[in-house]
N, C-alpha and C positions, 0 to 999 in steps of 0.2 A: 072573584077571590079564589080561586084552592084555598085544601085545607094547608098544602104546605108552604102554601107564603105567608096565608092569618096566622098559624104555629109558628112561624119566622120571623113577621112582624109585631106580633104579642112575645115574644122571648127577647127580642129585639129594644124594646121600651120597658120593660122590666129589667133587663140591664142599664141604659142607660137611666133612668128613676133612678138605679142601686147606684148608680154612679154619680149622681148627682147629690142625691143623698147623703154620700159619703164627703164629697166634697167637704157641704155646709158642713158638716158634724168638725171636721178637723179644722175647720175656718170656726169656728165658735169653740173648741176646746184650744185652737193657739188665741185664742183674745182674752186680756187681761180686763177682767171686770173692773171696773172704775166707782164701783158702790162700797169699796169696803169702807169697814171702821178702819177708823187712825191705831196704829198701834200704842202701848204701854209708855212711856217715858219711860227714857233710858236710868237705866237704876243699876245698882253696885254689882250685883251681879253678873249684870248683860257683858259679853266681851266687846270691848271696844277700844279701837285704835284713833287715838288723834284727843286734842284739843274739846272740855268741854264747853269751852266759851266759842268754839268754831260754828261760822252761820249755819252752817249746811250739815244736817242730821241722814247716814243714807244708812238702811238702818234693810236688811236682806235675810228676808225667808229663805231657807236650804238647805237642802240634801246635800251630801258628803255623794253620795252612789250617780246622783243627775250628771247627767251626760249634757243637759244647758248649761247648770249649773258650772260643770268645768268650763264650757264655753265661755262664760260668764266672769272664771276666777283671773284670766291676766289684766280681762278689762278694767274690773275689780283695783284689783291694783294698783294699775295703771294712775287709773283717777284718782286710788288715794296716794300714789308718790306724789300726783303733780300738784294735786290740792290739797295738801296735808295742812295746809295755811289758813284753809277758810272751811276743811270736809275733817266730820269724822266718820267713821264706817264702823259700822252695830254690827254683828253676823247672829242671828238665832236658827235655833233649831227647827227644822220642818220636816221629820223622814218622811218620806214615802211609800205607803204598806207595800208598793211592788218591786222597792228595793232591797232583798233580804238583808245586806251589807249598811245600810243605809242609820242603823240606830249602833249597831255594832261600833262603827266610823264616828259615827257621833261621842259614843262612848267614851273612846278613846282622845278625842278632844277635849273630851272633859278632867278625863284620867292628869291629860299632860297639862292642864289648867292647872287643878290641883299643884305642879309645882313651876307653876307664871308661867307657863309654854302652851299655851294657847295656839298663837298665832304661828308659830312654829309648828305647831303638829296641821294644823287647818295648809301652813304651804306643804307643807309632804302628805297631806292627803289627796289635796286639788292635784301638784305636780306628778305624781305618780300614780293616778286615777289607773289607765290602765291595770298595775301591775295585781290589784289586788279587790276593782270591782265584782268580776265573774268570779270568785273562790268561793269552797264552800267552807269555807274557815278561814278569814282576815286575818285570823287574832296573832298569828307569826309574822306578816308582816306590820301590822302592828308597834310590837313588839319591835322590830327591827328599827323601824323611823323613830318608835322611842330611849333605842342605842341611841341613832345617829344626833339628834339632838340634847344626848348628855342628861337623859331623867334618871333619876331612881327607878328602875328596871322590875325592881320586885313591889316595891310600893306601885308603879303604876300596874305588873299584873293585879296587884287587889285591888286600884281602883274599879278595873275596867267592869269588877262585878258588882259593885255600887251600888247599894238601891239607891244611895241619896242622891247620887248625880246619875241617874236613871230617872228620879224624878225631876231632874232639870232640865233635860231634854224634853219632858212630859208638860212639864209645864209652858216650855215655850210652841210645845206642837201642839196644844191644849190651845193658846191664846193664839196663835192661829186659829185653826179652826174657829175658833169664837170670831176671828174676823170676817171670815168666811176664805182665808186663803187655800182656794184646790190644787194650786200648782208651783213647781218650781221652776227659775230661783220666779220670787215676790219681793220687789224692793217698792221702798215708800223715800220720800228724797221729803223730811223736811212733815211728814205724819200724811202727808200724801203719795198714794196707793201711785204708781207711772208704769205706764203702756213700756214693756223692755224694748229697749232703744235697737236698733240693726245694728249699731258698728261703736267704737270708742266715741268717736264726733259728736253722735248724737248725746250722747250719754255726758258726753261733757259738757257738751252745749245745756242741758237740765242743770247740771250742778251750776254754772256759769250761772242761767238763771234766776238758780234760787240764794245763791250768795247773794246776787244785786240785789234783789227784792226785798234781803233780809232785815231789820234793824241794825243800823250799824249802833 
């Protein structure tokens, strides 16, 4: 075998090995670890939709700038709309470091929460995702959302810089890190982490199974 052929096959094997390694890394990155600790019980400070007596509690650790979280947004909304008699939804912040607008968006949601409108801001941030995620400064967009949902805009602006609200975001994130979360969204059904379903029907089946197995 001549030198050129040896060099060709050596390069081919190296490239093939790198491709296989990349696939393994990608698969592992997408996998949802099933050994996460249980999240803290729902507390008064949490953002909750639904009754405290619901048989199913869905806790989501999420990042407003995360594309995967945006993709799950309509699924989660539909789940709640169609299962509100049996399910409550709890949202907790987990802004990822690679998303520079994730913390500002979380702060916008908390500033809206001060005026009792966390969920309307939640809807604005996810349903208009493309309008602000790539901006160097999304603040004017967030102020526009505040106006749209009827907030006191001056108070909203002041609260965007509130250290108290930042502490709320940090507390959620710190708890998520303690649980072992490393990606978003991460969902827990009745305190048990789940592998993110690939469709609404799969997610609904998990909710229904949890409801049927819960004590009546």
